[in-house]
N, C-alpha and C positions, 0 to 999 in steps of 0.2 A: 575533412572529417565526413563521414558518413553518420546519416540520422541516428542509427542505432548504435556506434561506436558513441557518439557525443551523447547519447543518452547512458549510455553504459558507464564509462568517465562521469556525468551528472551526479550516478545514483552513487560511487563511489565516493564523491566529494562529499554527499550529503550526510554520509555514514560520520563522517569527520566533524557534523555540524554539533552545537547542544541540542537538547530537547527544542528548548525555544525557539533557536537560529534556523533549527529543520521546518518545526509547524511553520513560521514564517515564511520560509522559503516557498515549503508549498501551496502557501496561496498563492504565491508570486508564480507557479508553474502552472498551476488551476487557471489564471488570468491570463496568461500568456498563451496556453493553447488553448483559449477559449476564444482565443482574438483571431483576425483572420490575416495574421501574420504568417506567410509562406513558413511551410514548416524546417526547413533546413535552416532558415535564418533566425526562427523563435529557439532552435535547440542552440543555436550559436550564443544568441542573448541569454539564453537561462544558463550556459556554462561560463559565460563571460561573470555574470552576475553572481555565479556560486564560489566564482574563487575568489570575485573582490570581498563577499562574505566572509571567506575563508582568512583572507587578509586583516578583516576590520576583528574578526573575531582570536587572529592572534596577539590583536595588539589589546584586546579586554573589550571590544564592543561590541554591543549586540545588533541584532537583524534591524533593529528600530531606529539606531543610532547611523544606520549606516546609510538604511533605504528610507528612510521616514517613518512615519506611521501607519499607512496605507503599504500593504505590499502591492499592489496593482500601480499604485500611483509613481515608482520609478519606471516602469515601462511607457507611463503616457504618451509622453512627447517621440517615443522610438517608433511606439505604434501607428504612429499618426505621419511620419515619414520615412518608416518600410514599406513596399508595395504590398500589397493585400494579394493575398491568392486566390486564385477566380473561382468562386465558387458553382459547384456543377449544379444543373436543373435536376430536378426530379425525372423529368424523361429520361435526360442524357444517362442519367444515374443507372434506371430500370433497362435502358436499351443495352447499354455496359455491361449488365448483369446476363442477360439474357444471349446478347453474342458472346460472351465467354462460354457459357455453360454450351450454345448449340456448337463453340470452336472446338470444345472437348472434346463433346460427344461424336462430332466427325473424327478426331485426331481418334479417338478411342476403336471407331469404327474402322479407320483405315490400318490402324496398327493389326487387330486382330484379324483382318481379313487378308492382310499380305502373311500374316503368320499362317493362317492357316491355308492359304494359295497353294505358298510356297513346300508346305509339308504334302502335298498333292491332293487334300481334302478340298470338298465343296465351300465357295465361302459365299453363300446363299444367305446363311443367318445373319452375314454385316454386310449383304449387298441390299438387301430390304428395310425400307423405312416408311413406316408409317404418317401421313401427313399430323395426323392424330399425336404422335408420338414428338412430331419438332415442336407443338404445339402446348404440349403439356412442358416437355424440356424448356423451353424459353419462356412461361410462365410459371412453372411449379421453380424455379431458379429463382426468381424475384420472392416467391413469397417462403421459401427457404432462407434465404438470404435475409428476409424480414424477420423471419422466428431469429436467426445467429443474432442478429442485429441487437433485436429485444432482450433476449436472455443476457448477451455480453453488457448491456447495458445495466443491469440490475446488477451485477458483480460491484465488489468495489475494489477499484484502479488501484496501483499503487501509490500512486500521486494522491489519489481524492481520501477526505478525512473519513469518510463513511459510504455507508452502502446507499446506492440512490432507488429509489420506489418505481418498482415493476410494475408494468401494467397487465394483471392476469388476465381481464376480459379482453386485451386486443390480443393477447396470446392466444385464448381459446377461438377468437373469431380466425387466426391464421390458421389454427390448427385444423377449424371445422372446414376452409376452405381447401388446402391440403387434402384432406379424407376424400372430400366430394369430388375432387378432380382425378383421386387413384382410384375411385370406385367406380367413377365415371368412365374411362379408359377403357375397363373391364367391358362395358356395353356399348361404347363408341367407337372402340379400336376400329371393330371391320366396318363400320359405315363410313370410313374416309379413304381416300385413295390410298395405294401401298405405291412407293417410288423405289426403282431400282436404282442402286450409285455401287457403283465399282470402289473397291478399294481406294482406285488410284485417285478417283474421281473425290473420293473421301479424303486422301492426302491431299488434297488440292485444293480443296474447302477447308481444308486443319489448317493451310498454311495461310490462306488468303483469310482469315480473320487471326491468327495470330499477328499478320502485317497489319488489321483492320486496328486490332486493341492497340496496335505500338504508334499508329499516325492518326487514329480518328479520335481515341480517349486519351491517349497520353502522350498527345507529342508537345502538352504543356506542363 
C-alpha cells in the first residue's frame, strides 16, 4: 500500500476513536514521524497501532491501557530494530533543489522553443540563455524553497496539537535576499555572457536532468 493510501486509512481510523484515544494516538504519530524510521515502514506501524487501538476501544479499553502511559513507549523497541532512513546532507539537499529548477527551466525552454519553431516563427527567445539567469535560477530556487519550508512549518499540521512558532526574522532575511537578487539581475544580466542553446539541446538537458534526479538523488 502506498504512503498516501495508508495515511488516508489512518485518518479514517482516527475518526472512529474517542477524543482521549485520538489525542493519545496523535502523540504516537508525532513521535513516529519525528523518528528516523523509513517513511513507508513508519506508516505501516502507525496503521497497525491504529487498528490495535480500535480493537481495544471496542472492548472498553483506552489508549493507555492498550499501549502504556507514554505514547512513544510502544514504538521504542521497534524504532531501535527498524533500519533508519538515510539523512540527506544540507549540501545534497540544496544541490537537488537547484538541479530540479534548472531541469525545469531547460524543459520549458525546449517545449516553448519547439512549439515556436514548428509554428514557423523564430525560436531565438527560447534559445538565448544568460549565464546570470542560470545562476539566479539555481540560487533563487534554494531561497524560494527555504521560504516555502519556513512558511509551511508555521502552519498547524493535521497531526500536530497546535501551530509552530514562526521565525519572522529568518523570513525577512530570505525575502531581502530574494529582492536583492531580483534587482541585481536587472543591472547584472547584461554583464554576463549569453549562450545559445537550441530547443533540441534544451530538451536533451531537461531529459538528462530528469534522469539525474532519478538515479542520483532518488536512487534510495
